[in-house]
C-alpha positions as CSV (number, residue, x, y, z in Angstrom):
1,X,-17.9,-21.4,-4.3
2,X,-17.2,-21.4,-8.0
3,X,-15.7,-24.9,-8.7
4,X,-14.7,-23.9,-12.2
5,X,-12.1,-21.3,-11.2
6,X,-11.6,-22.1,-7.5
7,X,-12.8,-18.8,-6.3
8,X,-15.0,-18.5,-3.2
9,X,-16.4,-15.9,-0.6
10,X,-16.9,-16.9,2.9
11,X,-17.8,-15.0,6.1
12,X,-14.6,-13.7,7.7
13,X,-16.2,-12.1,10.7
14,X,-18.7,-9.5,12.0
15,X,-17.3,-6.0,13.0
16,X,-17.9,-4.3,16.3
17,X,-20.7,-2.3,14.6
18,X,-22.4,-5.4,13.4
19,X,-21.4,-5.4,9.7
20,X,-20.6,-8.7,8.0
21,X,-17.1,-9.0,6.4
22,X,-16.4,-11.6,3.7
23,X,-13.1,-13.1,2.8
24,X,-12.6,-13.7,-1.0
25,X,-10.2,-16.4,-2.3
26,X,-8.8,-16.4,-5.7
27,X,-6.5,-19.0,-7.3
28,X,-4.8,-18.7,-10.7
29,X,-1.9,-21.0,-11.7
30,X,0.5,-21.1,-8.7
31,X,-0.8,-17.9,-7.2
32,X,-3.5,-17.7,-4.3
33,X,-5.0,-14.5,-3.1
34,X,-7.2,-13.9,0.0
35,X,-8.7,-10.4,0.4
36,X,-11.5,-9.1,2.5
37,X,-14.2,-6.4,2.5
38,X,-12.8,-4.7,5.7
39,X,-10.4,-2.0,4.4
40,X,-10.4,-3.7,1.1
41,X,-7.4,-5.5,2.6
42,X,-5.1,-8.3,1.4
43,X,-5.0,-11.3,3.9
44,X,-2.5,-13.3,2.0
45,X,-0.8,-13.8,-1.4
46,X,0.8,-17.3,-1.8
47,X,3.7,-17.1,-4.3
48,X,6.0,-20.1,-5.2
49,X,9.7,-20.2,-4.6
50,X,12.4,-21.9,-6.6
51,X,11.2,-25.4,-5.3
52,X,7.6,-24.6,-6.2
53,X,6.6,-24.1,-2.6
54,X,3.9,-21.3,-2.2
55,X,4.1,-19.2,0.7
56,X,2.4,-16.0,2.0
57,X,4.4,-12.9,1.2
58,X,2.3,-10.4,3.2
59,X,2.1,-9.7,6.9
60,X,-1.4,-10.5,8.2
61,X,-3.6,-11.1,11.3
62,X,-5.7,-14.0,11.9
63,X,-9.0,-12.4,13.1
64,X,-11.1,-9.4,12.1
65,X,-11.0,-8.1,15.7
66,X,-7.2,-7.8,15.2
67,X,-7.7,-5.7,12.1
68,X,-10.2,-3.5,13.9
69,X,-7.5,-2.9,16.6
70,X,-4.6,-2.6,14.0
71,X,-2.2,0.4,14.3
72,X,0.0,-0.2,11.4
73,X,-2.5,-0.3,8.5
74,X,-1.4,-4.0,7.8
75,X,-2.5,-4.9,4.3
76,X,-5.3,-2.4,4.0
77,X,-6.3,0.4,1.5
78,X,-5.7,3.8,2.6
79,X,-7.4,7.0,1.6
80,X,-8.9,9.2,0.4
81,X,-5.4,10.7,1.0
82,X,-2.7,8.4,2.1
83,X,0.3,9.5,4.0
84,X,0.6,12.6,6.2
85,X,-0.9,15.8,5.6
86,X,0.9,18.7,7.3
87,X,-2.3,20.4,8.5
88,X,-5.8,19.4,9.3
89,X,-7.3,22.7,7.8
90,X,-7.0,23.2,4.1
91,X,-8.8,25.3,1.4
92,X,-9.9,24.0,-2.0
93,X,-11.6,26.1,-4.6
94,X,-12.6,28.7,-2.1
95,X,-14.0,26.5,0.5
96,X,-12.4,25.5,3.9
97,X,-12.3,21.9,5.2
98,X,-11.2,20.3,8.5
99,X,-9.7,16.8,8.8
100,X,-9.0,14.7,11.9
101,X,-5.6,15.1,13.6
102,X,-4.5,11.5,14.3
103,X,-0.7,11.9,14.3
104,X,0.3,14.9,16.3
105,X,-1.0,17.9,14.5
106,X,-1.2,16.1,11.1
107,X,-3.7,13.9,9.5
108,X,-2.3,10.3,8.8
109,X,-4.0,8.1,6.1
110,X,-7.1,10.4,6.2
111,X,-7.7,9.8,10.0
112,X,-8.6,7.0,12.2
113,X,-11.4,5.7,9.8
114,X,-11.1,6.5,6.2
115,X,-11.0,3.7,3.6
116,X,-9.0,1.4,5.9
117,X,-11.7,1.1,8.6
118,X,-14.7,1.0,6.1
119,X,-16.4,-2.1,5.0
120,X,-16.2,-2.3,1.2
121,X,-18.5,-4.4,-0.9
122,X,-16.5,-7.2,-2.7
123,X,-17.7,-9.0,-5.8
124,X,-15.8,-11.8,-7.5
125,X,-15.4,-11.9,-11.3
126,X,-13.4,-14.0,-13.8
127,X,-12.4,-14.3,-17.4
128,X,-10.7,-17.0,-19.2
129,X,-7.2,-15.7,-18.1
130,X,-8.0,-13.8,-14.8
131,X,-9.9,-13.8,-11.6
132,X,-10.6,-10.9,-9.5
133,X,-12.5,-9.0,-6.9
134,X,-14.0,-5.5,-7.3
135,X,-14.4,-3.7,-4.1
136,X,-16.7,-0.6,-4.1
137,X,-17.4,2.1,-1.7
138,X,-19.7,5.2,-1.7
139,X,-19.2,7.0,1.7
140,X,-21.7,9.8,2.4
141,X,-21.0,13.2,1.3
142,X,-18.4,15.0,3.6
143,X,-17.0,11.7,5.1
144,X,-13.9,12.2,7.2
145,X,-13.9,15.9,6.5
146,X,-13.4,15.6,2.7
147,X,-15.9,17.4,0.3
148,X,-18.3,15.9,-2.1
149,X,-19.9,12.4,-2.4
150,X,-17.2,10.0,-3.7
151,X,-17.7,6.7,-5.5
152,X,-14.7,4.6,-5.8
153,X,-13.7,1.1,-6.7
154,X,-10.6,-0.8,-6.1
155,X,-10.2,-4.0,-8.3
156,X,-7.6,-6.8,-7.4
157,X,-7.0,-9.0,-10.4
158,X,-5.0,-12.2,-10.3
159,X,-3.3,-13.8,-13.4
160,X,-0.9,-16.7,-13.7
161,X,2.1,-14.6,-12.6
162,X,0.8,-11.2,-11.4
163,X,-1.5,-9.2,-9.1
164,X,-2.8,-5.9,-10.2
165,X,-4.8,-3.1,-8.3
166,X,-7.0,-0.8,-10.4
167,X,-8.4,2.3,-8.9
168,X,-11.5,4.2,-10.4
169,X,-13.2,7.1,-8.7
170,X,-15.6,9.9,-9.3
171,X,-16.7,12.9,-7.0
172,X,-19.4,15.3,-7.0
173,X,-17.2,18.2,-5.8
174,X,-13.4,19.0,-6.1
175,X,-11.7,16.4,-4.0
176,X,-8.1,15.6,-2.9
177,X,-7.7,11.9,-3.9
178,X,-4.4,10.1,-3.3
179,X,-5.1,6.4,-2.2
180,X,-2.7,3.6,-1.7
181,X,-2.2,-0.1,-0.7
182,X,-0.5,-0.5,2.5
183,X,0.8,-4.0,2.5
184,X,4.0,-5.4,4.3
185,X,6.0,-7.6,2.3
186,X,8.6,-10.3,3.0
187,X,9.4,-12.5,0.0
188,X,10.9,-15.0,2.3
189,X,7.5,-16.3,3.5
190,X,6.0,-16.7,6.9
191,X,9.0,-18.1,8.5
192,X,11.2,-15.2,7.7
193,X,12.3,-13.0,10.6
194,X,13.8,-10.1,8.6
195,X,13.7,-8.4,5.2
196,X,17.3,-7.2,5.4
197,X,18.5,-10.1,3.2
198,X,16.3,-8.7,0.2
199,X,17.6,-6.7,-2.6
200,X,15.8,-3.5,-3.7
201,X,15.9,-1.2,-6.6
202,X,13.7,1.9,-7.0
203,X,13.7,3.9,-10.2
204,X,14.0,7.2,-8.5
205,X,16.3,10.2,-8.7
206,X,14.6,12.3,-6.0
207,X,13.3,11.6,-2.5
208,X,11.3,13.7,-0.1
209,X,13.1,14.3,3.3
210,X,11.1,14.3,6.4
211,X,10.8,17.2,8.8
212,X,11.0,16.5,12.5
213,X,7.2,15.8,12.6
214,X,7.6,13.2,9.9
215,X,6.1,15.5,7.2
216,X,7.7,15.1,3.7
217,X,9.1,18.3,2.3
218,X,10.8,19.5,-0.8
219,X,12.4,16.8,-2.9
220,X,16.1,16.4,-3.0
221,X,18.4,14.3,-5.3
222,X,19.2,10.8,-4.1
223,X,22.7,11.0,-5.4
224,X,25.2,10.5,-2.6
225,X,22.6,9.7,0.1
226,X,21.3,6.5,1.8
227,X,18.2,7.0,-0.6
228,X,20.0,6.0,-3.7
229,X,18.3,2.7,-4.8
230,X,18.9,3.1,-8.5
231,X,21.0,0.0,-8.3
232,X,20.2,-3.1,-6.3
233,X,21.2,-3.1,-2.7
234,X,19.8,-4.3,0.7
235,X,17.0,-2.3,2.3
236,X,18.8,-2.8,5.6
237,X,19.2,0.8,7.1
238,X,21.7,-0.2,9.7
239,X,24.8,0.8,7.6
240,X,23.3,4.4,7.6
241,X,22.1,4.7,11.1
242,X,24.2,7.8,11.8
243,X,22.3,9.7,9.0
244,X,19.8,12.2,10.5
245,X,17.0,11.1,8.3
246,X,17.5,7.5,9.0
247,X,17.6,8.1,12.8
248,X,14.4,10.1,12.6
249,X,12.4,7.5,10.8
250,X,14.1,4.4,12.5
251,X,15.1,3.4,9.0
252,X,13.3,4.4,5.8
253,X,9.8,5.9,5.7
254,X,10.3,8.3,2.8
255,X,8.6,9.1,-0.4
256,X,10.5,8.5,-3.6
257,X,9.5,10.4,-6.8
258,X,9.5,7.7,-9.7
259,X,11.4,8.4,-12.8
260,X,9.5,8.0,-16.0
261,X,10.1,4.5,-17.4
262,X,12.5,4.2,-20.3
263,X,11.6,2.1,-22.2
264,X,7.8,2.2,-21.1
265,X,7.6,-1.4,-20.2
266,X,10.1,-0.9,-17.3
267,X,9.4,-1.7,-13.6
268,X,9.5,1.2,-11.3
269,X,10.5,-1.0,-8.3
270,X,12.1,-4.5,-8.1
271,X,12.4,-6.5,-5.0
272,X,14.3,-9.8,-4.8
273,X,15.0,-12.4,-2.2
274,X,17.9,-14.5,-3.2
275,X,17.4,-17.4,-0.7
276,X,14.0,-18.3,-2.2
277,X,14.8,-16.8,-5.6
278,X,11.5,-14.9,-5.6
279,X,11.4,-11.7,-7.6
280,X,8.7,-9.0,-7.5
281,X,8.5,-6.3,-10.2
282,X,6.3,-3.4,-9.7
283,X,4.8,-1.6,-12.7
284,X,2.7,1.5,-11.9
285,X,1.5,4.9,-13.3
286,X,1.4,6.4,-9.8
287,X,4.2,9.1,-9.6
288,X,5.5,8.2,-6.2
289,X,6.4,5.2,-4.0
290,X,6.8,5.4,-0.2
291,X,9.4,2.9,1.0
292,X,8.9,2.0,4.7
293,X,11.4,-0.4,6.1
294,X,9.2,-1.1,9.1
295,X,11.3,0.4,11.8
296,X,8.3,0.9,14.1
297,X,7.1,-2.7,14.0
298,X,7.7,-4.1,17.5
299,X,6.9,-7.3,19.6
300,X,3.7,-6.0,21.0
301,X,2.1,-6.8,17.6
302,X,1.4,-10.4,17.0
303,X,0.8,-11.4,13.4
304,X,-0.5,-14.6,11.7
305,X,0.8,-17.9,13.1
306,X,2.3,-16.2,16.3
307,X,4.8,-14.2,14.3
308,X,6.0,-11.2,16.6
309,X,6.6,-7.8,15.1
310,X,10.2,-6.5,15.0
311,X,12.0,-3.8,13.0
312,X,12.6,-4.7,9.4
313,X,10.4,-7.9,9.7
314,X,8.8,-6.7,6.3
315,X,8.8,-3.6,4.2
316,X,6.0,-1.5,2.7
317,X,6.2,0.0,-1.0
318,X,3.2,2.2,-1.3
319,X,2.4,3.4,-4.6
320,X,0.4,6.7,-4.7
321,X,0.2,10.4,-5.7
322,X,2.7,12.7,-4.5
323,X,2.4,13.0,-0.6
324,X,1.6,16.2,1.4
325,X,1.2,18.0,-1.9
326,X,-1.1,20.6,-0.8
327,X,1.7,21.9,1.5
328,X,4.7,21.4,-0.9
329,X,4.1,23.9,-3.7
330,X,6.7,22.3,-5.9
331,X,4.4,19.3,-6.4
332,X,1.1,19.1,-8.3
333,X,-2.0,18.8,-6.3
334,X,-3.9,15.4,-6.4
335,X,-7.2,17.0,-7.4
336,X,-10.2,15.2,-8.7
337,X,-12.8,17.4,-10.3
338,X,-16.6,16.7,-10.9
339,X,-16.9,15.1,-14.4
340,X,-13.4,13.5,-14.3
341,X,-12.6,9.9,-13.7
342,X,-9.6,9.0,-11.5
343,X,-7.9,6.0,-12.7
344,X,-4.6,4.4,-11.5
345,X,-3.1,0.9,-12.0
346,X,-0.3,-1.0,-10.1
347,X,0.9,-4.4,-11.1
348,X,3.1,-6.8,-9.0
349,X,4.7,-9.3,-11.3
350,X,6.3,-12.4,-9.9
351,X,9.1,-14.5,-11.3
352,X,12.2,-16.4,-10.3
353,X,15.7,-14.9,-10.1
354,X,17.6,-16.7,-12.8
């Protein structure tokens, strides 16, 4: 343990394959982050409310075994391609590749393994203003059906009032790359039973409707639809339950194409919880945000401290590249070429509602 900054790494568990997984704890100001090597996942982020009481705002499990058996990607990194790809066969630069079908005929979050079920190597670092953990992964060439040998890092950095995630990657062959962090957030803390009392704003003029197989399609305007979050409103899907898209997804599970910030230092997403007065602003250079209201969370899933799953218990805001882009010609392909460096950054900035 580093006594000067309060950071420490301790054994969290051993996987069913015999790999050691460490939990890394960071403290900066009133924020405290716990993250782990398995899936590069976040176990907790304690954020103070208006009384100064710090509570974990992420859904989490208590044991590594629960993470290995997880079916909702709780707090994990997803990739190389997050979200659903319509087909498991695709061609890239004249070569054909085949992925795992783990969601009907589609590939979800790169299959049943991918980044989420891999053991990353985490290393703590610190500066005078920040503490962080750099997770690195170098899967063998052709892992999970994707071409090339990939080298990737995902770096969490904690400051006095924010958490950031920086991606950096290189590949030896042309590669589809669209990673994300899949955390479930409830700013009300661990005792909260619903995220319906939050207020959400997404700077987005277009969303991607889902086909009947949950695959995102050609973008449409949000104007006049349940998907207009350009002004603060509740993320509760109940008022829109008769809308075909809301019925299909049991709420929201849709990609939003983010508008360019104007001025540049403008959050793409803001989430507020009036009762605790916690506010979370998201700044990102990713072009899309998948908003999932948690409609498929159910009581069969038991989270930390005996917290049972239920629809809208918490929501996910997944920042990533355009989803299903290989099969939506209107969108640019998330392609990483040899010699290029993939870089993306997301910052979650915390404050109190005035």
